[in-house]
C-alpha positions in Angstrom: 113.4 159.0 108.4 113.5 162.6 109.3 112.7 163.2 113.0 109.6 165.2 113.7 110.3 168.0 116.0 107.7 170.1 117.7 109.0 173.7 118.2 107.1 175.3 121.0 107.9 178.9 121.9 109.7 179.0 125.3 107.8 181.0 127.9 110.9 181.2 130.2 114.6 180.8 130.0 116.3 178.9 132.8 119.9 178.5 134.0 119.3 174.9 135.0 121.5 172.5 133.2 122.4 168.9 133.4 124.6 166.0 132.5 123.9 162.5 131.3 125.2 159.7 133.6 125.4 156.0 133.6 121.7 155.0 133.7 120.7 158.4 135.0 120.7 162.2 134.9 122.3 164.9 137.0 120.6 168.3 137.0 122.3 171.5 138.4 120.2 174.3 139.6 121.2 177.7 141.1 121.0 176.4 144.6 120.7 172.7 144.6 121.8 169.9 142.3 120.4 166.4 142.1 121.1 163.1 140.4 118.5 160.4 139.6 119.9 157.0 138.7 118.2 153.6 138.1 119.7 150.9 140.2 119.9 147.2 139.4 116.3 146.7 140.5 115.0 149.4 138.1 114.2 151.8 140.9 115.1 155.5 140.7 117.7 156.5 143.3 117.9 160.3 143.9 120.7 162.1 145.7 120.7 165.8 146.3 123.5 168.2 147.2 124.3 171.9 147.3 125.4 173.4 144.0 129.1 174.0 144.0 130.3 177.6 143.9 127.1 179.3 145.3 129.0 180.8 148.3 132.0 182.1 146.3 133.0 185.8 146.3 131.3 188.2 143.9 134.4 188.4 141.7 133.9 184.7 140.8 130.6 185.8 139.1 132.2 188.4 136.8 132.0 187.8 133.1 134.8 185.5 131.7 135.9 184.7 135.3 132.6 182.9 136.1 133.1 180.8 133.0 136.4 179.5 134.2 135.1 178.6 137.7 131.9 177.1 136.1 133.9 174.9 133.8 136.1 173.6 136.6 133.0 173.0 138.8 131.3 171.1 136.0 134.3 168.9 135.4 134.7 168.0 139.1 131.0 167.5 140.0 130.4 165.8 136.7 133.2 163.3 137.3 132.0 162.5 140.8 128.4 162.0 139.7 129.5 159.8 136.8 131.5 157.5 139.2 128.6 157.5 141.7 126.1 156.6 138.9 128.3 153.7 137.8 128.2 152.5 141.4 124.4 152.9 141.8 123.6 151.3 138.5 125.7 148.3 139.2 128.1 148.9 136.3 131.0 149.1 138.7 130.2 145.7 140.2 129.9 144.1 136.8 133.3 145.5 135.7 135.1 144.7 138.9 133.8 141.2 139.7 136.7 138.8 139.5 136.3 135.2 138.3 136.9 134.0 141.8 134.1 136.1 143.3 131.8 135.1 140.5 132.5 131.4 141.1 131.8 131.8 144.8 128.6 133.8 144.1 127.3 131.1 141.7 128.1 128.4 144.3 126.1 130.3 147.0 123.2 130.7 144.6 123.3 127.0 143.9 123.2 126.2 147.6 120.2 128.5 148.1 118.4 126.9 145.2 119.0 123.4 146.7 117.7 124.5 150.1 114.6 125.9 148.5 114.0 122.7 146.5 114.3 120.6 149.6 111.6 122.6 151.5 109.1 123.1 148.7 109.1 119.6 147.2 105.9 117.7 146.4 107.6 114.2 146.4 109.7 114.1 149.6 111.8 111.0 149.0 112.8 111.9 145.5 113.3 115.5 146.2 115.4 115.0 149.4 117.7 112.7 147.4 117.9 115.3 144.6 118.4 118.2 147.0 121.1 116.2 148.8 123.0 115.8 145.6 122.5 119.5 144.6 123.6 120.5 148.1 126.7 118.4 148.0 127.6 119.9 144.6 127.0 123.4 145.9 129.1 122.5 149.0 131.9 121.3 146.8 131.8 124.5 144.8 131.9 126.7 147.9 134.8 124.7 149.3 136.7 125.1 146.1 135.9 128.8 145.9 137.1 129.2 149.6 140.3 127.3 148.9 141.0 129.6 145.9 140.2 132.7 148.0 142.5 131.4 150.7 145.4 130.9 148.3 144.9 134.4 146.8 144.2 136.2 150.1 147.8 137.0 150.9 148.3 138.7 147.6 145.1 140.7 148.0 146.1 141.8 151.5 149.3 143.2 150.3 147.8 146.7 149.6 149.9 149.5 148.4 150.6 152.5 150.7 148.2 155.5 150.3 151.0 157.7 148.9 151.7 155.1 146.2 148.1 155.0 145.2 147.9 158.8 145.1 151.1 159.0 143.1 149.7 156.4 140.6 146.5 158.5 140.3 148.4 161.7 139.7 150.7 160.0 137.1 147.6 158.6 135.2 146.0 162.1 135.2 149.2 163.7 134.0 149.6 161.1 131.2 146.0 161.8 130.1 146.5 165.5 130.1 149.8 165.2 128.2 148.1 163.0 125.6 145.2 165.4 125.2 147.5 168.4 124.9 149.7 166.6 122.3 146.7 165.5 120.2 144.6 168.7 120.3 147.2 171.4 120.7 150.7 170.4 119.7 149.9 167.9 116.8 147.8 170.4 114.7 150.5 173.1 115.1 153.4 170.8 114.2 151.4 169.3 111.3 150.7 172.7 109.8 154.4 173.5 110.0 155.3 170.3 108.1 152.6 170.9 105.4 153.3 174.6 105.0 157.0 173.9 104.2 155.8 172.1 101.1 152.8 174.3 100.1 153.9 177.7 99.1 150.8 179.8 99.6 150.6 178.7 103.3 153.9 180.4 104.0 154.0 183.7 102.1 155.1 187.2 103.0 151.8 188.3 104.4 151.9 187.8 108.1 148.2 188.2 108.7 147.2 185.8 106.0 149.7 183.2 107.2 148.4 183.5 110.7 144.8 183.1 109.4 145.6 180.0 107.4 147.4 178.5 110.4 144.5 179.3 112.8 141.9 177.8 110.4 143.9 174.7 109.7 144.5 174.0 113.4 140.9 174.7 114.4 139.4 172.6 111.7 141.7 169.7 112.5 140.8 169.9 116.2 137.1 169.9 115.3 137.6 166.9 113.0 139.4 165.0 115.8 136.5 165.8 118.2 133.8 164.8 115.8 135.6 161.6 114.9 136.1 160.7 118.5 132.4 161.4 119.4 131.2 159.4 116.4 133.4 156.4 117.3 132.3 156.2 121.0 128.7 156.7 120.1 128.9 153.2 118.5 129.5 151.7 122.0 126.4 150.3 123.6 126.9 151.9 127.1 127.9 155.2 125.6 124.9 155.2 123.3 122.6 154.7 126.3 124.3 157.6 128.0 123.7 159.7 124.9 120.0 158.7 125.1 119.9 160.0 128.7 121.5 163.2 127.2 118.4 163.5 125.0 116.1 163.0 128.0 118.0 165.9 129.8 117.5 168.3 126.8 113.8 167.4 126.3 113.0 167.9 130.0 114.7 171.3 130.1 112.7 172.3 127.0 109.5 171.1 128.6 110.2 173.2 131.7 111.1 176.3 129.6 107.9 175.9 127.7 105.9 176.2 130.9 104.3 172.7 130.5 103.7 170.2 133.2 106.7 167.9 133.6 105.1 164.6 132.4 106.5 161.9 130.2 104.0 162.7 127.5 104.9 166.4 127.5 108.6 165.8 127.6 108.5 163.3 124.8 107.2 165.9 122.4 110.1 168.3 122.9 113.2 168.9 120.7 116.3 167.0 121.7 118.9 169.6 120.5 119.5 172.4 122.9 121.7 175.5 122.2 123.1 175.5 125.8 124.4 172.0 125.5 127.9 171.0 126.6 128.6 169.7 123.1 127.9 173.2 121.7 130.2 174.6 124.4 133.1 172.4 123.2 132.6 173.5 119.6 132.3 177.2 120.6 135.6 176.9 122.5 137.3 175.5 119.4 135.9 178.4 117.3 137.0 180.9 119.9 140.5 179.3 119.9 140.6 179.9 116.1 139.9 183.5 116.6 142.4 184.0 119.4 145.1 182.0 117.6 144.9 184.4 114.6 146.6 187.1 116.8 149.4 184.9 118.2 151.8 185.2 115.2 151.4 188.9 114.5 151.9 189.8 118.2 154.9 187.5 118.7 156.5 188.9 115.5 156.0 192.4 116.9 157.6 191.4 120.2 160.4 189.0 119.2 160.7 189.5 115.5 159.7 185.9 114.5 157.0 183.4 115.0 157.1 180.9 117.9 158.2 177.4 117.3 155.4 174.7 117.6 156.3 173.8 121.2 156.3 177.3 122.5 153.2 178.1 120.5 151.4 175.1 122.1 152.6 176.3 125.6 151.2 179.8 124.9 147.8 178.3 123.9 147.7 176.4 127.2 148.2 179.7 129.0 145.4 181.2 126.9 143.0 178.3 127.7 141.3 180.0 130.6 140.5 183.0 128.4 139.1 180.6 125.7 136.9 178.8 128.3 135.6 182.1 129.7 134.7 183.5 126.3 133.1 180.2 125.2 131.0 180.2 128.4 129.8 183.8 127.8 128.8 182.9 124.2 126.9 179.7 125.3 125.2 181.7 128.0 124.2 184.4 125.6 122.9 181.8 123.1 120.8 180.2 125.9 119.2 183.6 126.8 118.5 184.9 123.4 117.0 183.6 120.1 118.2 185.7 117.1 120.2 185.4 113.9 123.5 185.7 115.8 122.7 183.1 118.4 121.4 180.7 115.8 124.7 181.1 113.8 127.0 180.4 116.8 124.7 177.6 118.0 124.5 175.8 114.6 127.9 173.9 114.7 127.0 172.6 118.2 123.5 171.6 117.2 125.0 169.7 114.2 127.4 167.8 116.4 124.5 167.0 118.8 123.2 164.6 116.1 125.9 162.2 117.2 125.9 163.0 121.0 122.1 163.3 121.7 119.8 160.4 120.9 116.0 159.9 121.4 115.4 158.6 124.9 113.0 156.0 126.2 110.2 156.8 128.7 112.0 155.4 131.7 115.0 157.7 130.9 112.6 160.6 130.7 111.3 159.7 134.2 114.8 160.0 135.6 115.3 163.4 134.0 111.9 164.6 135.4 112.8 163.3 138.9 116.2 165.1 138.8 115.0 168.5 137.5 112.0 168.8 139.9 114.4 168.5 142.8 116.5 171.6 141.7 113.8 174.0 140.6 114.0 176.9 143.2 110.9 178.3 144.8 112.1 181.9 144.4 112.5 181.5 140.6 116.2 182.4 140.9 116.9 180.2 137.9 115.0 182.5 135.5 117.1 184.6 133.1 
């Protein structure tokens, strides 16, 4: 069934943006940021903090440069908020609870149930006997859990030194970065080289045409990898709920930009696909990389007389990554401020991809988004574009 979307004309344009978290939303305003997460009791827990980068020098707000710093800030703050939301929502406890701790918790719950049964019984004789049996069973369970804990305690107390933990974290990050670089940068370049050696028209005498084919092939392959990855993780239950919170974030921003009161009813009516989405930013960066990659071969041939091998070409693309991020940021910012044919064209790929990263939210998710955005709206209207 085709989704009904109410397209209300925006009365304002805001710089406020957000991120979906585990059972919550983080909103980032020009001065303050806030995250609203539902805890295990279903209550909304709100935490506020100063927006990162507000007090940086003016040069950090120059075009292109501001995009680099903004991207780094978004990654750092987004990761911290994501980990904090997992803690608040109870997801971290569920994942980390060991069988031993689970057994002990269940034993303690059984003991409390036995105690409650003994004090609230209507038939004292029978209940006392039943409670005694239950209490004995609970006591046995607790003793067993304590014995197991005692046996395992020496192993738990043998904690690794801080420098070892730090080294392990650095190594894991390096491995993740190397894998990402290999998959998104080196693999497409190497694959094109292998294919072009067997397909004549991909490696002709026209340098510009060869560079164009190579850029398009690498860019399309990266987009296909990104889309495939997003589609696969959207099938996971927890990720799907996070993508539903993503929809709540978009709808709430649209409601605020429309000048409507921030209520669940008003937010529910809004569109869920926003041109200033992080998903659109990823696609724009890939499109910008296609454009920049087109000039790599002609320039390197002019300088050194031949094209770069795949490994050096991948290294050069890594060096150009800040420029790609900066240009992508300026384009997404421009698309958020304006609504014309050009912005609709550059936003279209990202909006298409949002069909698998932004889902329709529930009312309780919308409540979290409203709670977060109301905390970051400045009194001086400094968020207006």
